[in-house]
C-alpha positions in Angstrom: -31.4 19.5 25.4 -29.3 22.6 25.6 -32.3 24.5 26.5 -32.7 22.3 29.2 -29.3 22.5 30.5 -28.7 26.0 29.7 -25.8 26.3 32.0 -23.7 23.9 29.9 -21.9 25.8 27.0 -20.6 22.9 25.1 -21.3 19.2 24.1 -18.1 17.4 22.9 -18.1 13.6 21.3 -14.5 12.4 21.6 -13.2 8.9 20.1 -11.2 6.1 21.8 -7.9 8.0 21.3 -8.8 11.2 22.9 -9.5 13.2 19.9 -12.6 15.4 19.6 -14.4 14.4 16.6 -17.7 16.2 17.3 -18.3 19.7 19.2 -21.2 22.0 19.8 -20.0 25.1 21.1 -18.6 28.8 20.3 -15.1 27.9 19.8 -13.5 24.7 18.4 -10.8 23.1 20.6 -7.6 21.8 19.1 -6.5 19.4 22.0 -6.7 15.8 22.9 -8.0 14.6 26.5 -6.5 11.1 26.6 -4.3 12.3 29.7 -7.5 13.3 31.8 -8.4 10.9 34.8 -12.0 10.6 34.0 -11.3 9.6 30.5 -8.6 6.9 31.5 -11.2 5.6 33.7 -13.7 5.1 31.3 -11.8 3.6 29.0 -10.2 1.0 31.1 -13.5 0.2 32.6 -12.7 1.6 36.3 -15.9 3.5 36.0 -19.0 2.9 34.2 -22.2 4.9 33.7 -21.8 8.6 34.5 -18.4 9.6 35.3 -17.7 13.1 37.1 -14.5 14.5 37.2 -12.6 16.6 39.9 -12.6 20.5 39.4 -10.5 21.4 36.3 -9.6 24.2 34.3 -11.6 24.2 31.0 -8.8 24.2 28.0 -11.5 25.8 26.0 -12.4 28.6 28.0 -9.7 28.9 30.8 -12.8 28.5 33.6 -13.3 26.0 36.6 -15.5 23.2 35.6 -16.6 19.6 36.2 -16.5 17.3 33.3 -19.5 15.3 33.1 -18.8 12.2 30.9 -20.2 8.9 29.8 -18.6 6.2 27.5 -20.2 5.1 24.4 -19.2 1.6 22.3 -19.1 0.9 18.8 -21.4 -2.2 17.3 -19.1 -5.1 18.7 -19.6 -3.7 22.1 -15.9 -2.1 22.6 -15.0 1.1 23.9 -15.4 3.8 21.0 -15.1 7.2 22.9 -17.0 9.3 25.3 -19.7 11.8 25.4 -18.5 14.9 27.7 -20.4 18.3 29.1 -18.7 20.8 31.0 -20.3 22.1 33.8 -19.4 25.4 35.2 -18.1 25.7 39.0 -19.4 29.3 39.0 -22.9 27.8 38.1 -22.9 25.4 40.9 -21.6 28.2 43.1 -25.0 30.3 41.9 -27.3 27.2 42.3 -26.0 27.0 45.9 -26.1 30.7 46.6 -30.0 30.6 45.7 -30.9 28.8 49.1 -31.6 30.8 52.0 -29.4 30.3 54.7 -29.1 31.2 58.3 -26.5 33.6 59.2 -23.9 30.9 60.3 -24.8 27.8 58.0 -23.0 26.6 55.1 -23.6 24.5 51.9 -21.0 22.8 50.0 -20.1 20.2 47.4 -17.0 18.1 47.6 -15.3 15.6 45.0 -15.0 11.8 46.2 -11.4 12.6 47.4 -13.2 15.4 49.4 -11.6 18.2 47.4 -13.5 21.4 47.5 -15.8 22.1 44.5 -18.3 25.0 45.7 -19.6 26.5 48.9 -21.6 29.1 50.1 -22.5 30.6 53.3 -23.8 34.2 54.6 -20.3 34.5 56.3 -17.8 34.0 53.6 -16.3 36.8 52.1 -14.9 36.8 48.4 -12.5 34.1 47.5 -12.8 32.7 51.3 -12.0 29.3 49.8 -9.9 27.5 47.1 -11.5 25.0 44.4 -10.0 21.7 45.1 -8.9 22.6 48.7 -9.1 19.2 50.5 -9.3 20.2 54.2 -12.0 18.9 56.2 -12.7 18.0 59.6 -11.2 14.6 61.2 -14.8 13.8 61.9 -16.0 13.7 58.1 -12.9 12.0 57.4 -13.6 9.1 59.7 -17.1 8.4 58.7 -16.0 8.6 55.0 -13.7 5.9 55.8 -16.1 3.8 57.1 -18.0 4.0 53.8 -21.0 5.9 54.8 -22.7 7.3 52.0 -24.8 9.8 54.3 -24.7 10.7 58.1 -24.9 13.6 60.4 -22.0 14.6 62.7 -20.8 17.6 64.8 -17.7 19.5 64.1 -16.2 22.7 63.8 -15.8 24.3 60.2 -12.5 23.9 58.2 -12.2 27.4 57.3 -14.0 29.5 60.0 -14.0 27.3 63.3 -17.8 27.6 63.9 -19.3 24.6 65.5 -22.2 23.0 63.3 -24.1 20.1 63.0 -23.3 18.7 59.4 -25.3 16.2 57.3 -23.5 14.7 54.1 -24.8 12.4 51.4 -23.1 11.0 48.6 -24.7 11.5 45.1 -23.6 8.0 43.8 -24.0 8.7 40.0 -21.9 11.6 40.3 -19.4 10.5 43.1 -20.2 14.1 44.7 -20.9 14.7 48.7 -23.4 17.3 49.1 -22.8 18.9 52.5 -24.9 21.1 54.6 -23.9 22.6 58.1 -26.1 24.5 60.4 -24.7 26.3 63.3 -25.8 25.6 66.9 -27.3 28.8 67.3 -29.1 28.8 63.9 -32.7 27.4 63.3 -32.5 23.6 62.5 -35.6 23.5 60.5 -32.9 24.6 57.6 -32.1 20.8 57.6 -35.3 20.4 55.6 -34.1 23.1 53.1 -31.0 20.6 52.8 -33.1 17.5 52.0 -34.9 19.4 49.2 -31.7 20.7 48.0 -30.2 17.1 48.1 -32.8 15.8 46.0 -32.6 18.6 43.6 -29.3 18.2 43.1 -30.0 14.2 42.6 -32.7 15.0 40.2 -30.1 17.2 38.5 -27.7 14.6 37.8 -30.1 12.1 37.0 -31.3 14.5 34.1 -28.0 14.9 32.9 -27.3 11.0 33.0 -30.9 10.6 31.0 -29.8 13.1 28.6 -26.3 11.7 27.7 -27.9 8.4 27.2 -30.6 9.6 25.1 -27.7 11.9 22.9 -25.5 8.4 22.5 -28.6 6.3 21.4 -29.4 9.0 18.6 -25.7 8.8 17.6 -25.7 5.0 17.5 -29.2 5.1 15.9 -28.2 7.4 12.9 -25.1 5.5 12.6 -27.0 2.2 12.0 -29.3 3.9 9.7 -26.4 4.9 7.6 -24.7 1.6 7.7 -28.3 -0.1 6.8 -28.9 2.2 3.8 -24.8 1.9 2.5 -25.7 -2.1 2.7 -28.9 -1.8 0.9 -27.7 0.4 -1.9 -24.6 -1.7 -2.1 -26.7 -5.1 -2.4 -28.9 -3.3 -5.3 -25.9 -1.9 -7.2 -24.5 -5.6 -6.9 -27.6 -7.2 -8.0 -28.1 -5.0 -11.0 -24.1 -4.8 -11.9 -24.3 -9.0 -11.9 -26.9 -9.2 -14.0 -26.3 -6.7 -17.1 -24.6 -7.7 -20.1 -22.6 -4.9 -19.8 -19.1 -4.9 -18.4 -19.3 -2.7 -15.3 -16.0 -1.8 -13.4 -15.5 0.5 -10.4 -12.2 2.6 -10.0 -10.9 4.6 -6.8 -10.0 8.1 -7.9 -6.6 7.3 -8.9 -7.9 4.8 -11.3 -7.5 1.6 -9.5 -9.8 -1.2 -9.6 -12.3 -1.7 -6.8 -15.0 -4.0 -8.3 -16.0 -5.8 -11.7 -19.2 -7.7 -12.6 -19.3 -11.1 -13.6 -19.6 -10.2 -17.4 -16.1 -8.4 -17.0 -14.6 -11.3 -15.3 -15.9 -13.7 -18.3 -14.3 -11.4 -20.8 -10.8 -11.0 -19.6 -10.8 -14.5 -17.9 -9.9 -13.5 -14.7 -11.3 -12.8 -11.2 -11.5 -9.6 -9.3 -8.9 -10.7 -6.8 -6.2 -10.9 -9.5 -6.8 -7.4 -10.7 -8.5 -5.6 -7.7 -6.0 -2.5 -6.8 -4.5 -2.5 -10.2 -4.5 0.5 -12.6 -5.3 0.2 -16.6 -2.0 0.8 -17.6 -0.5 -1.7 -15.5 -2.3 -4.5 -17.3 -2.2 -3.0 -21.0 0.4 -0.7 -22.5 -1.0 0.7 -25.6 -2.3 4.3 -26.1 -6.0 3.5 -25.8 -5.8 2.3 -22.3 -3.4 5.3 -21.5 -5.9 7.7 -22.7 -8.9 5.8 -20.8 -6.8 5.8 -17.6 -6.2 9.8 -17.9 -9.8 10.1 -18.7 -10.9 8.4 -15.6 -8.8 10.7 -13.2 -10.0 13.7 -15.0 -13.7 12.3 -14.2 -12.7 11.8 -10.6 -11.2 15.2 -10.6 -14.0 17.3 -12.3 -17.2 15.2 -11.4 -18.2 15.6 -15.5 -19.3 12.6 -17.1 -17.3 11.4 -20.2 -17.3 8.6 -22.7 -14.7 7.2 -25.2 -14.5 3.9 -27.5 -12.0 1.3 -26.1 -10.8 -2.1 -27.9 -9.2 -4.8 -25.6 -8.5 -8.6 -26.1 -10.9 -11.2 -24.5 -9.8 -14.5 -23.0 -10.9 -16.3 -26.4 -7.9 -14.2 -28.1 -10.6 -12.0 -30.0 -10.8 -8.5 -29.6 -14.0 -6.7 -27.9 -15.1 -3.1 -28.7 -16.9 -1.3 -26.0 -18.4 2.3 -25.7 -17.2 3.1 -22.2 -19.3 5.5 -20.0 -17.5 6.9 -17.1 -19.3 8.7 -14.1 -18.1 10.0 -10.8 -19.8 8.7 -7.4 -20.3 10.7 -4.6 -20.8 10.1 -0.8 -23.6 12.2 1.2 -21.5 15.1 1.5 -20.8 15.5 -2.1 -17.3 14.2 -2.2 -16.1 12.1 -5.1 -15.3 8.7 -3.6 -15.2 6.5 -6.9 -15.7 6.5 -10.6 -18.1 4.0 -12.3 -17.1 2.7 -15.9 -20.0 0.9 -17.8 -18.6 -0.7 -21.2 -21.4 -1.5 -23.9 -20.2 -3.9 -26.3 -19.8 -2.5 -29.6 -18.3 -5.3 -31.3 -20.8 -6.4 -34.1 -21.4 -2.5 -35.0 -17.6 -2.2 -35.4 -17.3 -5.1 -37.6 -20.2 -4.1 -39.5 -18.5 -0.6 -40.3 -15.5 -2.3 -41.4 -17.3 -4.6 -43.5 -19.3 -2.0 -45.3 -15.9 -0.1 -45.8 -14.5 -2.8 -47.4 -17.6 -3.2 -49.6 -17.4 0.5 -50.7 -13.7 0.2 -51.3 -14.5 -3.0 -53.7 -17.1 -1.0 -55.4 -15.1 2.0 -56.1 -12.3 -0.1 -57.7 -15.1 -2.0 -59.9 -16.3 1.8 -60.7 -12.5 2.8 -61.9 -11.0 -0.1 -63.1 -11.3 -2.8 -66.0 -12.7 -6.1 -64.5 -10.8 -8.0 -66.8 -7.3 -6.7 -66.8 -7.7 -4.7 -63.2 -6.3 -1.7 -65.2 -7.7 1.8 -64.4 -10.3 2.7 -66.9 -9.2 5.4 -69.6 
């Protein structure tokens, strides 16, 4: 897109508050544009489709520009921000100067309030006009006031007082008046060149409109695909977690509960809504849970997997022994956003170990004590 519109030096995506969220260009701006008229018009709905600003000074480059902007909406259809492209007025001047004109002919562009945007004439001297100057002939003002989008009239030039035949046309999708003036002594065939120029400008702004629409569509499509992928991933995770016999719990990086599976709900005798947002030490005060909470935070900080054994009371009053495995979860940018802990039930193994320990102790007692008196052997 930038290769087609090589005269644009930046592309900017701005959110609903006027803050820049995506910027393609040589410098990264640090300002908001919520005070600009074109942003306010698009946000309020006063304008739709392509909005073209009055001549402005680009806050990033300090050069006079027109801002071409189009609003985009979120998935509910609400205003979500704009995509903006600055078009250099120097480029428009260069574009106008590329037309071959008779000695006293003139080509110019004016905004919807008739402020001057760009002008070229073989008669012009350097700095012969001021961008934004609203001076126009009374004939042009009268025609514009009738709502006529195109017309031909005779009048003196506002700057050089040369008698000319002027033709103007409103470029609807840009709210810009393209005006061609040919002096009476000049060859009127140049009017056909104005026709070609007008169609060229119209095609140019239609191209900008289509490119902006394509950019917005691609942005929406990428966002939608990311949302669908996230929903699919979350569904697959929940399906797996809800069918595991192990206890599954997801924590924020500061060890607050986000999710527990149904197995853990049954073990604890509680629901997710009752404990969401709590830390392990807010429910259990013993040293084992203090260490468990510290290990969760350490995994969130380091990204390194960790394991430990943790014992806790069940809803029926018995004690459950778990082998806890904690792993960091990352987003697409590689940032750690949560910690997933999976607790495998090792209660039977722990009870067997305790039973074996007691049996060994009993055998040792028999080996070193008299079976009748219970006194140590001599």
